[in-house]
TORKOL-4160 file (C-alpha; in steps of 0.2 Angstrom, whole numbers, padded with zeros to 4 digits, m for minus):
456
<pt num="1" X="m0118" Y="m0054" Z="0103"/>
<pt num="2" X="m0104" Y="m0044" Z="0112"/>
<pt num="3" X="m0087" Y="m0051" Z="0112"/>
<pt num="4" X="m0074" Y="m0043" Z="0124"/>
<pt num="5" X="m0056" Y="m0041" Z="0119"/>
<pt num="6" X="m0041" Y="m0044" Z="0131"/>
<pt num="7" X="m0027" Y="m0033" Z="0128"/>
<pt num="8" X="m0009" Y="m0039" Z="0125"/>
<pt num="9" X="m0013" Y="m0054" Z="0115"/>
<pt num="10" X="m0003" Y="m0061" Z="0100"/>
<pt num="11" X="m0006" Y="m0051" Z="0085"/>
<pt num="12" X="m0004" Y="m0052" Z="0066"/>
<pt num="13" X="0009" Y="m0057" Z="0054"/>
<pt num="14" X="0010" Y="m0042" Z="0042"/>
<pt num="15" X="0005" Y="m0046" Z="0024"/>
<pt num="16" X="0012" Y="m0034" Z="0011"/>
<pt num="17" X="0004" Y="m0020" Z="0003"/>
<pt num="18" X="m0009" Y="m0021" Z="m0010"/>
<pt num="19" X="m0013" Y="m0016" Z="m0027"/>
<pt num="20" X="m0012" Y="m0029" Z="m0040"/>
<pt num="21" X="m0022" Y="m0043" Z="m0049"/>
<pt num="22" X="m0030" Y="m0058" Z="m0039"/>
<pt num="23" X="m0038" Y="m0075" Z="m0038"/>
<pt num="24" X="m0048" Y="m0082" Z="m0024"/>
<pt num="25" X="m0061" Y="m0095" Z="m0019"/>
<pt num="26" X="m0071" Y="m0095" Z="m0003"/>
<pt num="27" X="m0088" Y="m0089" Z="0003"/>
<pt num="28" X="m0092" Y="m0076" Z="0016"/>
<pt num="29" X="m0101" Y="m0080" Z="0032"/>
<pt num="30" X="m0104" Y="m0094" Z="0044"/>
<pt num="31" X="m0103" Y="m0112" Z="0038"/>
<pt num="32" X="m0116" Y="m0125" Z="0044"/>
<pt num="33" X="m0104" Y="m0133" Z="0057"/>
<pt num="34" X="m0101" Y="m0115" Z="0064"/>
<pt num="35" X="m0120" Y="m0112" Z="0065"/>
<pt num="36" X="m0125" Y="m0128" Z="0073"/>
<pt num="37" X="m0111" Y="m0127" Z="0086"/>
<pt num="38" X="m0116" Y="m0109" Z="0091"/>
<pt num="39" X="m0100" Y="m0102" Z="0085"/>
<pt num="40" X="m0097" Y="m0088" Z="0072"/>
<pt num="41" X="m0086" Y="m0093" Z="0058"/>
<pt num="42" X="m0078" Y="m0080" Z="0047"/>
<pt num="43" X="m0066" Y="m0081" Z="0032"/>
<pt num="44" X="m0052" Y="m0069" Z="0031"/>
<pt num="45" X="m0040" Y="m0062" Z="0019"/>
<pt num="46" X="m0024" Y="m0072" Z="0023"/>
<pt num="47" X="m0011" Y="m0072" Z="0009"/>
<pt num="48" X="m0009" Y="m0066" Z="m0009"/>
<pt num="49" X="m0007" Y="m0078" Z="m0024"/>
<pt num="50" X="0012" Y="m0083" Z="m0025"/>
<pt num="51" X="0016" Y="m0080" Z="m0006"/>
<pt num="52" X="0028" Y="m0092" Z="0001"/>
<pt num="53" X="0024" Y="m0105" Z="0013"/>
<pt num="54" X="0031" Y="m0096" Z="0028"/>
<pt num="55" X="0018" Y="m0082" Z="0026"/>
<pt num="56" X="0004" Y="m0094" Z="0025"/>
<pt num="57" X="0010" Y="m0104" Z="0040"/>
<pt num="58" X="0011" Y="m0087" Z="0050"/>
<pt num="59" X="m0006" Y="m0082" Z="0046"/>
<pt num="60" X="m0013" Y="m0099" Z="0051"/>
<pt num="61" X="m0004" Y="m0098" Z="0068"/>
<pt num="62" X="m0012" Y="m0081" Z="0071"/>
<pt num="63" X="m0029" Y="m0088" Z="0067"/>
<pt num="64" X="m0027" Y="m0102" Z="0079"/>
<pt num="65" X="m0021" Y="m0090" Z="0093"/>
<pt num="66" X="m0036" Y="m0079" Z="0090"/>
<pt num="67" X="m0048" Y="m0093" Z="0091"/>
<pt num="68" X="m0040" Y="m0099" Z="0107"/>
<pt num="69" X="m0043" Y="m0083" Z="0115"/>
<pt num="70" X="m0060" Y="m0081" Z="0107"/>
<pt num="71" X="m0067" Y="m0099" Z="0107"/>
<pt num="72" X="m0084" Y="m0093" Z="0100"/>
<pt num="73" X="m0076" Y="m0087" Z="0084"/>
<pt num="74" X="m0068" Y="m0098" Z="0071"/>
<pt num="75" X="m0056" Y="m0089" Z="0059"/>
<pt num="76" X="m0053" Y="m0097" Z="0042"/>
<pt num="77" X="m0039" Y="m0088" Z="0032"/>
<pt num="78" X="m0039" Y="m0090" Z="0013"/>
<pt num="79" X="m0029" Y="m0084" Z="m0002"/>
<pt num="80" X="m0036" Y="m0067" Z="m0008"/>
<pt num="81" X="m0030" Y="m0050" Z="m0016"/>
<pt num="82" X="m0039" Y="m0034" Z="m0020"/>
<pt num="83" X="m0045" Y="m0032" Z="m0038"/>
<pt num="84" X="m0056" Y="m0018" Z="m0042"/>
<pt num="85" X="m0062" Y="m0025" Z="m0058"/>
<pt num="86" X="m0069" Y="m0041" Z="m0050"/>
<pt num="87" X="m0074" Y="m0036" Z="m0033"/>
<pt num="88" X="m0092" Y="m0033" Z="m0037"/>
<pt num="89" X="m0094" Y="m0050" Z="m0046"/>
<pt num="90" X="m0086" Y="m0058" Z="m0031"/>
<pt num="91" X="m0098" Y="m0050" Z="m0019"/>
<pt num="92" X="m0113" Y="m0054" Z="m0030"/>
<pt num="93" X="m0107" Y="m0072" Z="m0031"/>
<pt num="94" X="m0103" Y="m0074" Z="m0012"/>
<pt num="95" X="m0085" Y="m0076" Z="m0017"/>
<pt num="96" X="m0077" Y="m0064" Z="m0005"/>
<pt num="97" X="m0070" Y="m0067" Z="0012"/>
<pt num="98" X="m0080" Y="m0060" Z="0027"/>
<pt num="99" X="m0066" Y="m0047" Z="0029"/>
<pt num="100" X="m0053" Y="m0041" Z="0017"/>
<pt num="101" X="m0042" Y="m0025" Z="0014"/>
<pt num="102" X="m0047" Y="m0012" Z="0001"/>
<pt num="103" X="m0037" Y="0003" Z="m0004"/>
<pt num="104" X="m0040" Y="0020" Z="0004"/>
<pt num="105" X="m0045" Y="0027" Z="m0012"/>
<pt num="106" X="m0060" Y="0014" Z="m0014"/>
<pt num="107" X="m0067" Y="0014" Z="0003"/>
<pt num="108" X="m0079" Y="0029" Z="0001"/>
<pt num="109" X="m0086" Y="0022" Z="m0016"/>
<pt num="110" X="m0088" Y="0005" Z="m0009"/>
<pt num="111" X="m0097" Y="0012" Z="0006"/>
<pt num="112" X="m0109" Y="0023" Z="m0005"/>
<pt num="113" X="m0113" Y="0007" Z="m0015"/>
<pt num="114" X="m0117" Y="m0002" Z="0001"/>
<pt num="115" X="m0104" Y="m0016" Z="m0003"/>
<pt num="116" X="m0095" Y="m0015" Z="0013"/>
<pt num="117" X="m0102" Y="m0014" Z="0031"/>
<pt num="118" X="m0104" Y="0000" Z="0043"/>
<pt num="119" X="m0095" Y="m0006" Z="0058"/>
<pt num="120" X="m0094" Y="0010" Z="0068"/>
<pt num="121" X="m0102" Y="0002" Z="0083"/>
<pt num="122" X="m0089" Y="m0012" Z="0084"/>
<pt num="123" X="m0074" Y="0000" Z="0081"/>
<pt num="124" X="m0081" Y="0012" Z="0095"/>
<pt num="125" X="m0079" Y="m0003" Z="0107"/>
<pt num="126" X="m0060" Y="m0004" Z="0104"/>
<pt num="127" X="m0049" Y="0003" Z="0118"/>
<pt num="128" X="m0040" Y="0015" Z="0106"/>
<pt num="129" X="m0055" Y="0021" Z="0096"/>
<pt num="130" X="m0052" Y="0039" Z="0101"/>
<pt num="131" X="m0034" Y="0038" Z="0098"/>
<pt num="132" X="m0033" Y="0037" Z="0079"/>
<pt num="133" X="m0024" Y="0050" Z="0069"/>
<pt num="134" X="m0040" Y="0059" Z="0062"/>
<pt num="135" X="m0032" Y="0061" Z="0044"/>
<pt num="136" X="m0029" Y="0042" Z="0044"/>
<pt num="137" X="m0046" Y="0037" Z="0051"/>
<pt num="138" X="m0054" Y="0048" Z="0038"/>
<pt num="139" X="m0049" Y="0035" Z="0025"/>
<pt num="140" X="m0060" Y="0022" Z="0033"/>
<pt num="141" X="m0075" Y="0033" Z="0034"/>
<pt num="142" X="m0089" Y="0035" Z="0021"/>
<pt num="143" X="m0096" Y="0052" Z="0016"/>
<pt num="144" X="m0109" Y="0049" Z="0030"/>
<pt num="145" X="m0095" Y="0050" Z="0043"/>
<pt num="146" X="m0097" Y="0032" Z="0048"/>
<pt num="147" X="m0083" Y="0020" Z="0050"/>
<pt num="148" X="m0081" Y="0005" Z="0037"/>
<pt num="149" X="m0066" Y="m0003" Z="0043"/>
<pt num="150" X="m0049" Y="m0001" Z="0052"/>
<pt num="151" X="m0035" Y="0009" Z="0043"/>
<pt num="152" X="m0020" Y="m0002" Z="0041"/>
<pt num="153" X="m0004" Y="m0003" Z="0031"/>
<pt num="154" X="m0002" Y="0015" Z="0030"/>
<pt num="155" X="0013" Y="0020" Z="0019"/>
<pt num="156" X="0022" Y="0035" Z="0012"/>
<pt num="157" X="0030" Y="0033" Z="m0006"/>
<pt num="158" X="0048" Y="0031" Z="m0006"/>
<pt num="159" X="0062" Y="0028" Z="m0019"/>
<pt num="160" X="0068" Y="0010" Z="m0019"/>
<pt num="161" X="0085" Y="0007" Z="m0026"/>
<pt num="162" X="0096" Y="m0008" Z="m0030"/>
<pt num="163" X="0113" Y="m0006" Z="m0020"/>
<pt num="164" X="0122" Y="m0019" Z="m0031"/>
<pt num="165" X="0118" Y="m0009" Z="m0047"/>
<pt num="166" X="0123" Y="0007" Z="m0039"/>
<pt num="167" X="0140" Y="m0001" Z="m0035"/>
<pt num="168" X="0142" Y="m0008" Z="m0052"/>
<pt num="169" X="0139" Y="0010" Z="m0059"/>
<pt num="170" X="0152" Y="0018" Z="m0048"/>
<pt num="171" X="0139" Y="0026" Z="m0037"/>
<pt num="172" X="0139" Y="0026" Z="m0018"/>
<pt num="173" X="0124" Y="0015" Z="m0012"/>
<pt num="174" X="0125" Y="0024" Z="0005"/>
<pt num="175" X="0121" Y="0040" Z="m0003"/>
<pt num="176" X="0105" Y="0038" Z="m0013"/>
<pt num="177" X="0099" Y="0053" Z="m0024"/>
<pt num="178" X="0092" Y="0068" Z="m0015"/>
<pt num="179" X="0085" Y="0078" Z="m0030"/>
<pt num="180" X="0077" Y="0073" Z="m0046"/>
<pt num="181" X="0092" Y="0079" Z="m0055"/>
<pt num="182" X="0102" Y="0066" Z="m0045"/>
<pt num="183" X="0089" Y="0053" Z="m0049"/>
<pt num="184" X="0091" Y="0056" Z="m0068"/>
<pt num="185" X="0110" Y="0056" Z="m0067"/>
<pt num="186" X="0111" Y="0040" Z="m0057"/>
<pt num="187" X="0099" Y="0032" Z="m0068"/>
<pt num="188" X="0109" Y="0036" Z="m0083"/>
<pt num="189" X="0125" Y="0030" Z="m0075"/>
<pt num="190" X="0117" Y="0013" Z="m0071"/>
<pt num="191" X="0110" Y="0011" Z="m0088"/>
<pt num="192" X="0126" Y="0015" Z="m0096"/>
<pt num="193" X="0137" Y="0005" Z="m0085"/>
<pt num="194" X="0126" Y="m0011" Z="m0082"/>
<pt num="195" X="0114" Y="m0012" Z="m0096"/>
<pt num="196" X="0100" Y="m0012" Z="m0084"/>
<pt num="197" X="0086" Y="0000" Z="m0083"/>
<pt num="198" X="0092" Y="0014" Z="m0071"/>
<pt num="199" X="0074" Y="0020" Z="m0067"/>
<pt num="200" X="0057" Y="0013" Z="m0071"/>
<pt num="201" X="0040" Y="0021" Z="m0069"/>
<pt num="202" X="0024" Y="0010" Z="m0067"/>
<pt num="203" X="0012" Y="0014" Z="m0081"/>
<pt num="204" X="m0002" Y="0001" Z="m0082"/>
<pt num="205" X="m0018" Y="m0005" Z="m0072"/>
<pt num="206" X="m0020" Y="0013" Z="m0064"/>
<pt num="207" X="m0002" Y="0012" Z="m0057"/>
<pt num="208" X="0004" Y="0024" Z="m0070"/>
<pt num="209" X="m0009" Y="0037" Z="m0064"/>
<pt num="210" X="m0004" Y="0033" Z="m0046"/>
<pt num="211" X="0014" Y="0036" Z="m0048"/>
<pt num="212" X="0012" Y="0051" Z="m0060"/>
<pt num="213" X="0002" Y="0059" Z="m0045"/>
<pt num="214" X="0016" Y="0054" Z="m0034"/>
<pt num="215" X="0028" Y="0063" Z="m0045"/>
<pt num="216" X="0017" Y="0078" Z="m0046"/>
<pt num="217" X="0015" Y="0079" Z="m0027"/>
<pt num="218" X="0034" Y="0078" Z="m0026"/>
<pt num="219" X="0036" Y="0093" Z="m0038"/>
<pt num="220" X="0022" Y="0103" Z="m0029"/>
<pt num="221" X="0007" Y="0100" Z="m0040"/>
<pt num="222" X="m0010" Y="0093" Z="m0037"/>
<pt num="223" X="m0022" Y="0083" Z="m0048"/>
<pt num="224" X="m0038" Y="0089" Z="m0040"/>
<pt num="225" X="m0045" Y="0103" Z="m0030"/>
<pt num="226" X="m0046" Y="0099" Z="m0011"/>
<pt num="227" X="m0064" Y="0096" Z="m0012"/>
<pt num="228" X="m0063" Y="0084" Z="m0027"/>
<pt num="229" X="m0074" Y="0095" Z="m0038"/>
<pt num="230" X="m0061" Y="0102" Z="m0050"/>
<pt num="231" X="m0048" Y="0093" Z="m0061"/>
<pt num="232" X="m0031" Y="0101" Z="m0060"/>
<pt num="233" X="m0021" Y="0089" Z="m0070"/>
<pt num="234" X="m0014" Y="0101" Z="m0083"/>
<pt num="235" X="m0003" Y="0110" Z="m0070"/>
<pt num="236" X="0016" Y="0114" Z="m0072"/>
<pt num="237" X="0022" Y="0101" Z="m0060"/>
<pt num="238" X="0014" Y="0087" Z="m0069"/>
<pt num="239" X="0020" Y="0093" Z="m0086"/>
<pt num="240" X="0038" Y="0094" Z="m0078"/>
<pt num="241" X="0036" Y="0076" Z="m0072"/>
<pt num="242" X="0031" Y="0070" Z="m0089"/>
<pt num="243" X="0045" Y="0080" Z="m0097"/>
<pt num="244" X="0058" Y="0072" Z="m0086"/>
<pt num="245" X="0051" Y="0054" Z="m0089"/>
<pt num="246" X="0052" Y="0058" Z="m0108"/>
<pt num="247" X="0069" Y="0064" Z="m0107"/>
<pt num="248" X="0075" Y="0049" Z="m0097"/>
<pt num="249" X="0067" Y="0037" Z="m0109"/>
<pt num="250" X="0072" Y="0045" Z="m0125"/>
<pt num="251" X="0087" Y="0057" Z="m0122"/>
<pt num="252" X="0096" Y="0047" Z="m0108"/>
<pt num="253" X="0089" Y="0030" Z="m0113"/>
<pt num="254" X="0090" Y="0026" Z="m0095"/>
<pt num="255" X="0073" Y="0017" Z="m0093"/>
<pt num="256" X="0075" Y="0002" Z="m0103"/>
<pt num="257" X="0064" Y="m0005" Z="m0117"/>
<pt num="258" X="0050" Y="m0012" Z="m0106"/>
<pt num="259" X="0038" Y="0002" Z="m0102"/>
<pt num="260" X="0023" Y="m0008" Z="m0096"/>
<pt num="261" X="0026" Y="m0011" Z="m0078"/>
<pt num="262" X="0013" Y="m0012" Z="m0064"/>
<pt num="263" X="0015" Y="m0016" Z="m0045"/>
<pt num="264" X="0018" Y="m0034" Z="m0047"/>
<pt num="265" X="0029" Y="m0034" Z="m0062"/>
<pt num="266" X="0040" Y="m0020" Z="m0057"/>
<pt num="267" X="0043" Y="m0029" Z="m0040"/>
<pt num="268" X="0048" Y="m0045" Z="m0049"/>
<pt num="269" X="0060" Y="m0035" Z="m0061"/>
<pt num="270" X="0068" Y="m0026" Z="m0046"/>
<pt num="271" X="0070" Y="m0042" Z="m0036"/>
<pt num="272" X="0079" Y="m0050" Z="m0051"/>
<pt num="273" X="0091" Y="m0035" Z="m0052"/>
<pt num="274" X="0084" Y="m0028" Z="m0068"/>
<pt num="275" X="0079" Y="m0011" Z="m0061"/>
<pt num="276" X="0090" Y="0002" Z="m0053"/>
<pt num="277" X="0076" Y="0013" Z="m0045"/>
<pt num="278" X="0057" Y="0015" Z="m0044"/>
<pt num="279" X="0044" Y="0023" Z="m0033"/>
<pt num="280" X="0032" Y="0013" Z="m0023"/>
<pt num="281" X="0025" Y="0012" Z="m0005"/>
<pt num="282" X="0038" Y="0011" Z="0009"/>
<pt num="283" X="0031" Y="m0006" Z="0014"/>
<pt num="284" X="0034" Y="m0015" Z="m0002"/>
<pt num="285" X="0050" Y="m0023" Z="0005"/>
<pt num="286" X="0038" Y="m0036" Z="0013"/>
<pt num="287" X="0031" Y="m0041" Z="m0004"/>
<pt num="288" X="0049" Y="m0041" Z="m0012"/>
<pt num="289" X="0054" Y="m0054" Z="0002"/>
<pt num="290" X="0039" Y="m0065" Z="0003"/>
<pt num="291" X="0034" Y="m0065" Z="m0015"/>
<pt num="292" X="0049" Y="m0061" Z="m0025"/>
<pt num="293" X="0064" Y="m0067" Z="m0014"/>
<pt num="294" X="0074" Y="m0051" Z="m0016"/>
<pt num="295" X="0092" Y="m0052" Z="m0009"/>
<pt num="296" X="0091" Y="m0041" Z="0006"/>
<pt num="297" X="0109" Y="m0035" Z="0004"/>
<pt num="298" X="0105" Y="m0027" Z="m0013"/>
<pt num="299" X="0090" Y="m0017" Z="m0006"/>
<pt num="300" X="0090" Y="0001" Z="m0002"/>
<pt num="301" X="0076" Y="0013" Z="0002"/>
<pt num="302" X="0077" Y="0032" Z="0001"/>
<pt num="303" X="0066" Y="0046" Z="0005"/>
<pt num="304" X="0057" Y="0053" Z="m0010"/>
<pt num="305" X="0066" Y="0069" Z="m0018"/>
<pt num="306" X="0055" Y="0084" Z="m0016"/>
<pt num="307" X="0056" Y="0101" Z="m0026"/>
<pt num="308" X="0058" Y="0117" Z="m0017"/>
<pt num="309" X="0040" Y="0121" Z="m0018"/>
<pt num="310" X="0031" Y="0124" Z="m0002"/>
<pt num="311" X="0017" Y="0113" Z="m0008"/>
<pt num="312" X="0029" Y="0098" Z="m0012"/>
<pt num="313" X="0025" Y="0082" Z="m0002"/>
<pt num="314" X="0024" Y="0063" Z="m0003"/>
<pt num="315" X="0009" Y="0053" Z="m0007"/>
<pt num="316" X="0002" Y="0043" Z="0007"/>
<pt num="317" X="m0010" Y="0029" Z="0006"/>
<pt num="318" X="m0014" Y="0012" Z="0014"/>
<pt num="319" X="m0028" Y="0000" Z="0016"/>
<pt num="320" X="m0044" Y="m0002" Z="0026"/>
<pt num="321" X="m0048" Y="m0019" Z="0034"/>
<pt num="322" X="m0066" Y="m0019" Z="0028"/>
<pt num="323" X="m0081" Y="m0031" Z="0031"/>
<pt num="324" X="m0092" Y="m0038" Z="0017"/>
<pt num="325" X="m0109" Y="m0030" Z="0017"/>
<pt num="326" X="m0117" Y="m0048" Z="0017"/>
<pt num="327" X="m0109" Y="m0052" Z="0034"/>
<pt num="328" X="m0122" Y="m0054" Z="0048"/>
<pt num="329" X="m0120" Y="m0042" Z="0063"/>
<pt num="330" X="m0111" Y="m0056" Z="0073"/>
<pt num="331" X="m0099" Y="m0059" Z="0059"/>
<pt num="332" X="m0096" Y="m0040" Z="0057"/>
<pt num="333" X="m0091" Y="m0039" Z="0076"/>
<pt num="334" X="m0081" Y="m0055" Z="0075"/>
<pt num="335" X="m0072" Y="m0048" Z="0059"/>
<pt num="336" X="m0068" Y="m0031" Z="0068"/>
<pt num="337" X="m0061" Y="m0041" Z="0083"/>
<pt num="338" X="m0050" Y="m0051" Z="0071"/>
<pt num="339" X="m0044" Y="m0036" Z="0062"/>
<pt num="340" X="m0040" Y="m0027" Z="0078"/>
<pt num="341" X="m0030" Y="m0043" Z="0084"/>
<pt num="342" X="m0022" Y="m0047" Z="0068"/>
<pt num="343" X="m0019" Y="m0030" Z="0059"/>
<pt num="344" X="m0021" Y="m0015" Z="0071"/>
<pt num="345" X="m0016" Y="m0018" Z="0089"/>
<pt num="346" X="0002" Y="m0021" Z="0085"/>
<pt num="347" X="0003" Y="m0003" Z="0079"/>
<pt num="348" X="m0003" Y="0003" Z="0096"/>
<pt num="349" X="0002" Y="m0009" Z="0110"/>
<pt num="350" X="0021" Y="m0013" Z="0112"/>
<pt num="351" X="0017" Y="m0029" Z="0120"/>
<pt num="352" X="0007" Y="m0035" Z="0106"/>
<pt num="353" X="0020" Y="m0029" Z="0094"/>
<pt num="354" X="0033" Y="m0040" Z="0102"/>
<pt num="355" X="0021" Y="m0055" Z="0102"/>
<pt num="356" X="0018" Y="m0052" Z="0084"/>
<pt num="357" X="0037" Y="m0051" Z="0081"/>
<pt num="358" X="0040" Y="m0067" Z="0090"/>
<pt num="359" X="0028" Y="m0076" Z="0078"/>
<pt num="360" X="0035" Y="m0068" Z="0063"/>
<pt num="361" X="0052" Y="m0073" Z="0068"/>
<pt num="362" X="0047" Y="m0091" Z="0070"/>
<pt num="363" X="0041" Y="m0090" Z="0051"/>
<pt num="364" X="0056" Y="m0080" Z="0046"/>
<pt num="365" X="0045" Y="m0066" Z="0040"/>
<pt num="366" X="0051" Y="m0048" Z="0038"/>
<pt num="367" X="0050" Y="m0038" Z="0054"/>
<pt num="368" X="0053" Y="m0019" Z="0055"/>
<pt num="369" X="0049" Y="m0013" Z="0037"/>
<pt num="370" X="0045" Y="0006" Z="0038"/>
<pt num="371" X="0027" Y="0011" Z="0038"/>
<pt num="372" X="0019" Y="0027" Z="0044"/>
<pt num="373" X="0010" Y="0029" Z="0061"/>
<pt num="374" X="m0009" Y="0026" Z="0061"/>
<pt num="375" X="m0009" Y="0034" Z="0078"/>
<pt num="376" X="0004" Y="0048" Z="0084"/>
<pt num="377" X="0022" Y="0048" Z="0081"/>
<pt num="378" X="0025" Y="0045" Z="0100"/>
<pt num="379" X="0015" Y="0029" Z="0099"/>
<pt num="380" X="0024" Y="0023" Z="0084"/>
<pt num="381" X="0041" Y="0026" Z="0092"/>
<pt num="382" X="0036" Y="0016" Z="0107"/>
<pt num="383" X="0032" Y="0001" Z="0096"/>
<pt num="384" X="0048" Y="0003" Z="0086"/>
<pt num="385" X="0058" Y="0003" Z="0102"/>
<pt num="386" X="0049" Y="m0013" Z="0108"/>
<pt num="387" X="0052" Y="m0023" Z="0092"/>
<pt num="388" X="0070" Y="m0017" Z="0089"/>
<pt num="389" X="0078" Y="m0033" Z="0096"/>
<pt num="390" X="0068" Y="m0043" Z="0083"/>
<pt num="391" X="0071" Y="m0032" Z="0067"/>
<pt num="392" X="0077" Y="m0043" Z="0053"/>
<pt num="393" X="0076" Y="m0031" Z="0038"/>
<pt num="394" X="0091" Y="m0021" Z="0033"/>
<pt num="395" X="0086" Y="m0005" Z="0042"/>
<pt num="396" X="0103" Y="0003" Z="0040"/>
<pt num="397" X="0100" Y="0002" Z="0021"/>
<pt num="398" X="0083" Y="0012" Z="0024"/>
<pt num="399" X="0090" Y="0026" Z="0035"/>
<pt num="400" X="0087" Y="0040" Z="0021"/>
<pt num="401" X="0069" Y="0036" Z="0022"/>
<pt num="402" X="0067" Y="0033" Z="0041"/>
<pt num="403" X="0077" Y="0048" Z="0045"/>
<pt num="404" X="0068" Y="0060" Z="0033"/>
<pt num="405" X="0050" Y="0055" Z="0031"/>
<pt num="406" X="0043" Y="0063" Z="0046"/>
<pt num="407" X="0050" Y="0080" Z="0039"/>
<pt num="408" X="0040" Y="0078" Z="0023"/>
<pt num="409" X="0022" Y="0083" Z="0021"/>
<pt num="410" X="0010" Y="0068" Z="0018"/>
<pt num="411" X="m0003" Y="0071" Z="0005"/>
<pt num="412" X="m0018" Y="0061" Z="0002"/>
<pt num="413" X="m0023" Y="0054" Z="m0014"/>
<pt num="414" X="m0035" Y="0063" Z="m0025"/>
<pt num="415" X="m0051" Y="0063" Z="m0016"/>
<pt num="416" X="m0064" Y="0060" Z="m0030"/>
<pt num="417" X="m0065" Y="0046" Z="m0043"/>
<pt num="418" X="m0047" Y="0042" Z="m0039"/>
<pt num="419" X="m0045" Y="0025" Z="m0048"/>
<pt num="420" X="m0054" Y="0032" Z="m0063"/>
<pt num="421" X="m0043" Y="0047" Z="m0064"/>
<pt num="422" X="m0028" Y="0036" Z="m0062"/>
<pt num="423" X="m0034" Y="0026" Z="m0077"/>
<pt num="424" X="m0035" Y="0042" Z="m0087"/>
<pt num="425" X="m0017" Y="0046" Z="m0082"/>
<pt num="426" X="m0011" Y="0029" Z="m0087"/>
<pt num="427" X="m0014" Y="0034" Z="m0105"/>
<pt num="428" X="m0003" Y="0050" Z="m0104"/>
<pt num="429" X="0011" Y="0040" Z="m0095"/>
<pt num="430" X="0011" Y="0026" Z="m0108"/>
<pt num="431" X="0011" Y="0039" Z="m0123"/>
<pt num="432" X="0026" Y="0048" Z="m0116"/>
<pt num="433" X="0035" Y="0032" Z="m0114"/>
<pt num="434" X="0031" Y="0025" Z="m0131"/>
<pt num="435" X="0031" Y="0040" Z="m0142"/>
<pt num="436" X="0046" Y="0051" Z="m0143"/>
<pt num="437" X="0035" Y="0065" Z="m0151"/>
<pt num="438" X="0021" Y="0065" Z="m0138"/>
<pt num="439" X="0013" Y="0082" Z="m0135"/>
<pt num="440" X="0013" Y="0083" Z="m0116"/>
<pt num="441" X="0003" Y="0099" Z="m0116"/>
<pt num="442" X="m0011" Y="0091" Z="m0127"/>
<pt num="443" X="m0010" Y="0075" Z="m0117"/>
<pt num="444" X="m0013" Y="0084" Z="m0100"/>
<pt num="445" X="m0027" Y="0095" Z="m0108"/>
<pt num="446" X="m0036" Y="0080" Z="m0114"/>
<pt num="447" X="m0034" Y="0070" Z="m0097"/>
<pt num="448" X="m0040" Y="0086" Z="m0088"/>
<pt num="449" X="m0055" Y="0087" Z="m0099"/>
<pt num="450" X="m0059" Y="0068" Z="m0096"/>
<pt num="451" X="m0056" Y="0069" Z="m0077"/>
<pt num="452" X="m0067" Y="0085" Z="m0076"/>
<pt num="453" X="m0081" Y="0076" Z="m0084"/>
<pt num="454" X="m0080" Y="0063" Z="m0070"/>
<pt num="455" X="m0079" Y="0075" Z="m0056"/>
<pt num="456" X="m0093" Y="0086" Z="m0063"/>
């Protein structure tokens, strides 16, 4: 079956970035009604557990719009969220949607294990197949060079901060910190004057390793060699980052008593006004709004401080809209068309971006949250200009990030055994945050040895 796509259709409602724990129930593939009627039926990742009704309604509207344009495809959105620990079980038990998002860091492993489908021939039919940023498309490719989905939700890590706590601490919320020394000083001021944690660091479920890697990059270090064969965890930048966290926790007492945050729990605490600053993907504002009901007036986003090292940069990541390996060829093609319609074309086509913004506006969803371009910056700017009248996020409170991020080097996550290495690093972060006498050099030497055993 070959399905032709018409440009300029209504596109997706953006669902916020990934990385946390999930539940779901739905099967992959066509149902009996779809088969008997000659239609292809696919289930698709629609919303995360806990998302508000407006998000669910927006996704369902998009599914109906897609089916109207493609009457031979029936799209059924379901509740789902990525969880690396349960993915294989869900696949074996036919509990995955036909198509779903997976982190950049997991795509190659899933492809090698033949858990997601090679969709190269269907991606090649898309009108912009030759226009991807090669470094971004690489995240959707396996080691065999084939394409296993569409890259989406591309982000660079930024510094999220609570403007209300800044004001209560006597700080200027329009002048967020620009150095790590500033971060430390501002965190202490917030803790001393408000009683809330001035800065927190994620530390569990691989997010500790993720954010320690982010801090290492910002200070000019790396966790692995470029080819992923050698662990370089015991470097000066990582040691410097851990020492800073130790000093903020034990000397400044600016990190609060809770040291067991992950992506979902830190978002919850931040939205509740209990956290002054934390690092996360630039697109996390969507989740803060749709899941945690953050007060937009209290939110600020700053570009991540970088050291003077020529190797310093920000960690970039995202997700790949992949397709279950159990999907039939017809379902695979339908899934790619859906992901193009729902997730990708709004990043490329200004008309689609406007149509998407109109749907989001109807459901009172965030429009204009900063992300990084999947294509080139010129294409990104055209889309931004087109949706400018619809933007409802506090972009004037995000200018530090939007003005500065394109001047920063974007560095990919460690290329080999990424999540396993992050899990090893979790232990080092947790030890530093819970033991005032932690031996940082010994922790890094041990982590490096364990990581090298994986890489070797």
